[in-house]
MARFI-375683 format. One record per residue (C-alpha): x, y, z. Coordinates in pm, 1 decimal. Layout:
x,y,z
X,Y,Z
...
//
This chain:
x,y,z
0.0,0.0,0.0
119.5,352.6,-82.8
261.7,536.6,220.4
62.8,849.3,124.7
-283.6,692.7,136.5
-519.8,849.8,390.5
-281.6,1101.7,540.1
-339.8,1471.3,596.7
-196.0,1734.8,363.1
50.8,1833.7,637.3
178.5,1476.9,662.0
194.7,1449.6,283.5
391.6,1776.6,250.3
628.1,1648.5,520.8
669.2,1318.6,333.7
754.2,1511.3,15.5
993.0,1738.1,207.1
1177.3,1434.7,344.2
1193.6,1287.5,-4.3
1333.5,1615.8,-139.7
1586.5,1643.7,144.1
1741.8,1315.6,30.3
1818.5,1471.6,-309.7
2004.3,1784.9,-192.7
2323.3,1868.0,-9.4
2368.4,2059.4,315.7
2530.0,2332.7,107.1
2218.6,2360.6,-109.8
2001.3,2394.0,200.0
2231.9,2660.8,338.8
2244.9,2854.9,11.4
1864.6,2853.0,-10.8
1812.1,2913.2,365.1
1599.6,2599.2,385.5
1458.5,2462.3,706.6
1180.1,2208.2,687.2
944.6,2242.1,983.4
849.0,1919.1,1158.0
478.5,1831.6,1147.8
442.1,1877.6,1525.2
586.1,2229.9,1509.3
369.1,2322.5,1209.9
54.5,2198.3,1383.2
141.5,2384.4,1702.2
201.1,2706.6,1509.4
-129.1,2660.5,1322.8
-311.5,2608.1,1652.2
-210.0,2961.3,1754.8
-434.0,3116.6,1486.9
-703.7,3353.2,1607.4
-999.6,3130.0,1686.3
-1232.8,3402.4,1554.1
-1087.5,3376.8,1205.3
-1281.9,3543.7,927.8
-1466.9,3319.7,683.8
-1235.8,3439.3,405.7
-865.6,3419.2,482.0
-556.8,3518.4,283.8
-228.7,3351.7,381.8
128.1,3447.0,295.8
399.3,3183.3,323.5
722.1,3370.3,239.4
941.6,3057.4,231.6
711.6,2768.1,155.3
948.1,2474.6,101.5
729.2,2166.9,58.7
428.2,2344.0,213.0
414.6,2188.1,560.9
331.8,2513.0,747.0
70.7,2621.8,492.3
-96.6,2281.9,495.8
-114.3,2277.2,875.7
-267.3,2624.5,880.8
-522.2,2540.1,610.5
-627.0,2225.9,798.2
-672.8,2429.7,1117.6
-871.5,2697.7,934.0
-1104.8,2432.6,791.8
-1166.7,2307.5,1145.0
-1255.1,2666.0,1245.7
-1520.2,2696.7,974.3
-1336.5,2914.4,723.1
-1513.2,2903.3,384.6
-1248.5,3049.6,153.5
-866.8,3050.4,156.5
-622.1,3229.1,-70.8
-267.2,3107.1,-31.5
38.5,3293.8,-163.9
347.1,3073.3,-151.8
689.7,3223.3,-217.3
980.1,2990.3,-286.9
1321.4,3065.0,-439.5
1439.9,2706.5,-493.9
1308.3,2587.5,-830.9
1425.8,2233.8,-747.2
1154.9,2196.3,-483.6
873.9,2323.4,-709.5
756.4,1977.0,-823.6
728.0,1871.4,-457.0
551.0,2192.7,-357.3
310.8,2171.5,-651.6
236.7,1809.4,-565.0
163.7,1890.7,-199.5
-57.4,2183.8,-301.0
-258.2,1962.2,-538.1
-309.4,1721.7,-247.7
-410.1,2010.4,-19.7
-651.9,2144.3,-280.5
-827.8,1807.0,-307.8
-847.9,1779.3,73.1
-980.4,2134.0,119.3
-1232.2,2102.2,-164.3
-1370.3,1782.9,-6.9
-1435.0,1991.8,307.3
-1645.2,2230.5,94.0
-1394.5,2514.5,131.1
-1282.7,2725.7,-164.8
-907.6,2757.0,-209.8
-688.9,2952.8,-448.3
-317.8,2871.3,-446.0
-53.2,3098.5,-597.6
303.1,2965.8,-616.8
549.8,3247.3,-674.6
915.0,3188.2,-769.2
1060.1,3499.7,-605.6
1237.9,3593.6,-286.4
960.2,3753.8,-80.9
1195.8,3974.7,117.9
1389.4,4102.6,-181.7
1069.1,4140.4,-382.6
903.6,4344.1,-105.5
1198.5,4512.8,62.6
1117.3,4810.0,279.5
1349.2,5032.4,477.1
1263.1,5185.9,810.9
1488.1,5480.8,870.6
1569.1,5657.2,1195.4
1452.0,6013.5,1158.6
1686.2,6307.2,1134.1
1575.5,6469.6,1458.6
1703.0,6807.0,1339.2
1404.9,6807.9,1098.9
1124.5,6904.2,1339.8
1106.3,6561.1,1506.6
937.2,6402.4,1205.1
962.4,6026.9,1152.3
1001.0,5906.9,795.8
889.5,5556.0,704.3
871.9,5381.2,374.0
568.5,5160.0,323.8
501.7,4874.8,85.6
//
């Protein structure tokens, strides 16, 4: 029997992440700043979501990897009665894209079976570099004004 039968999207994303990890070096992980969250950590983090979540939720995962954190959060949101989820996943490592796409297809099937709408956007960019903002200490000689740059 296939190891991925009847498991949650979080477990499936973790399975794919482990599979991917076997194909890359420590140097590759370091270069791409990759850390794959354990299922237990992802579920704990997802459990911290505001229990009064809106029925329509938009999620940003700025370093998605195989999608473990996003899957855990989506599962938790379904349990809270959310009706619609939009998920923006940023990932810089093109090598993990097939694994991420596979886990998101699995998540989409799972979420749809729960009668929840989901839109998944996978973006091959560095979120921080793509959305860089600078907060600058004010020049206090200029009438005590604070200058901030916004997205």
